[in-house]
C-alpha positions in Angstrom: -2.8 -11.7 17.2 -1.1 -10.4 14.1 2.2 -11.4 12.5 4.2 -8.7 10.7 7.1 -9.2 8.3 9.4 -6.2 7.4 10.9 -6.0 3.9 14.4 -5.4 5.3 14.3 -8.6 7.5 13.5 -12.2 7.2 12.4 -12.1 10.8 8.7 -12.0 11.5 7.3 -10.3 14.6 4.1 -11.3 16.4 2.0 -8.3 17.4 -0.8 -8.7 19.9 -2.9 -6.4 22.1 -4.2 -7.1 25.6 -6.0 -4.6 27.9 -4.9 -1.7 25.8 -1.2 -2.7 25.8 0.7 -3.6 22.7 3.0 -6.7 22.7 5.7 -7.6 20.1 6.9 -11.2 20.5 5.2 -11.4 23.9 7.2 -8.4 25.2 5.2 -5.3 26.1 6.1 -2.3 24.1 5.8 1.2 25.5 5.4 3.8 22.8 3.4 6.9 22.2 1.7 7.3 18.8 -0.3 10.3 17.7 -2.0 10.9 14.4 -0.8 14.0 12.7 -3.0 13.8 9.6 -5.1 11.2 7.7 -2.1 9.0 6.8 0.7 10.2 9.1 1.8 9.5 12.6 4.3 10.8 15.2 5.8 8.0 17.2 8.0 8.2 20.4 9.7 4.9 21.3 12.8 4.4 23.5 13.4 8.2 23.7 13.5 8.4 19.9 11.0 10.1 17.7 9.8 8.8 14.3 7.6 10.3 11.6 5.6 7.6 9.8 3.6 8.2 6.7 1.4 5.5 5.1 2.4 5.6 1.4 0.5 2.6 0.0 -2.0 0.0 1.2 -3.0 -3.2 -0.6 -5.9 -4.6 1.4 -6.1 -7.8 -0.8 -2.5 -8.9 -0.2 -2.4 -7.2 3.2 0.8 -5.3 2.3 1.7 -1.8 3.3 4.4 0.7 2.4 5.4 3.0 5.2 7.8 5.9 5.0 9.5 5.9 8.4 11.8 9.0 8.9 12.2 9.2 5.1 13.0 5.5 4.6 10.5 3.2 2.8 9.6 0.1 4.6 7.3 -2.6 3.3 5.2 -4.5 5.8 3.2 -7.8 5.3 0.4 -8.4 7.7 -1.1 -11.8 8.7 -4.2 -11.8 10.8 -5.7 -14.6 12.9 -7.3 -16.2 9.9 -4.1 -16.1 7.8 -2.2 -17.7 10.6 -4.9 -20.4 11.1 -4.9 -21.2 7.3 -1.1 -21.4 7.3 -1.2 -23.7 10.3 -3.7 -26.0 8.5 -1.5 -26.1 5.4 -3.8 -24.2 3.1 -2.1 -20.8 2.9 -1.5 -18.9 -0.3 -5.2 -19.1 -1.3 -4.8 -16.0 -3.5 -2.5 -17.5 -6.0 -3.8 -17.8 -9.6 -2.0 -21.0 -10.6 -2.7 -24.3 -8.8 0.2 -26.6 -7.9 -1.4 -29.3 -5.8 -4.1 -29.9 -3.2 -3.3 -31.4 0.2 -5.6 -32.5 2.9 -6.1 -29.5 5.2 -7.0 -31.9 8.1 -7.3 -35.7 8.6 -10.5 -37.1 7.2 -12.4 -39.4 4.8 -12.8 -38.6 1.1 -16.5 -38.7 0.4 -16.4 -37.7 -3.2 -14.0 -36.5 -5.9 -15.6 -34.2 -8.5 -12.8 -33.9 -11.0 -10.7 -36.3 -13.2 -7.2 -36.1 -14.7 -7.2 -33.7 -17.6 -10.1 -31.5 -16.3 -9.5 -27.8 -16.4 -10.7 -26.0 -13.2 -11.2 -22.4 -12.3 -10.7 -20.7 -9.0 -13.6 -21.6 -6.7 -14.6 -24.8 -8.5 -15.3 -27.7 -6.1 -12.7 -30.5 -6.3 -13.6 -32.9 -3.6 -15.6 -33.4 -0.4 -13.6 -34.3 2.7 -15.5 -35.5 5.8 -13.7 -34.5 9.0 -15.0 -34.2 12.6 -18.5 -35.3 11.4 -18.6 -32.4 8.9 -18.5 -32.4 5.1 -16.0 -29.9 3.8 -16.0 -28.9 0.1 -12.4 -28.4 -1.0 -12.4 -25.8 -3.8 -9.7 -24.8 -6.3 -7.6 -22.0 -5.0 -6.7 -21.0 -8.6 -6.9 -22.0 -12.2 -5.3 -25.2 -13.5 -5.5 -28.6 -15.2 -5.7 -31.7 -13.1 -2.6 -33.9 -13.8 -3.1 -36.7 -11.3 -5.4 -37.7 -8.5 -3.5 -39.5 -5.7 -6.5 -40.6 -3.6 -9.9 -42.1 -4.3 -13.4 -42.0 -2.9 -13.5 -43.8 0.5 -9.8 -43.2 1.3 -8.7 -41.9 4.7 -6.2 -39.1 4.4 -3.8 -37.5 6.9 -3.2 -33.7 7.2 -1.0 -32.4 4.4 -1.4 -35.6 2.4 -1.2 -34.9 -1.4 -4.6 -35.6 -3.0 -4.6 -33.8 -6.3 -1.6 -32.7 -8.5 -1.9 -30.0 -11.1 
């Protein structure tokens, strides 16, 4: 399952495949796509033809620029992992500046490894959250300075509960 957002629209579309068929928002789409060169495609959909050329790809941010019949369209792609992280409340892991840390799931805080005033870098361990009999190390998603810690060792937290403010 993928989710695609077009630059011209605030609407997001869910794209999935099953048994070789393509579905957009759970509705089967019948189109014919053929590759014309390394980055270009010819598409027939609803008795209309489209020429698509891949202009730019940013694999890290999962964004694409596509020239469709001469018009530039920007696409943002979210895969299964992106959608799961978003559902757990821990999306936007690629940002450089930290704002706050919320519990990604209900659990028990086993340890907090930082204090107010500490400067942390992306990837530094912040706390250990025990959930479903597993210890999860919650790491900094970006650089920042700890402003306040809203929970303490031994506290039970709910999903999306604020734990650390930057």
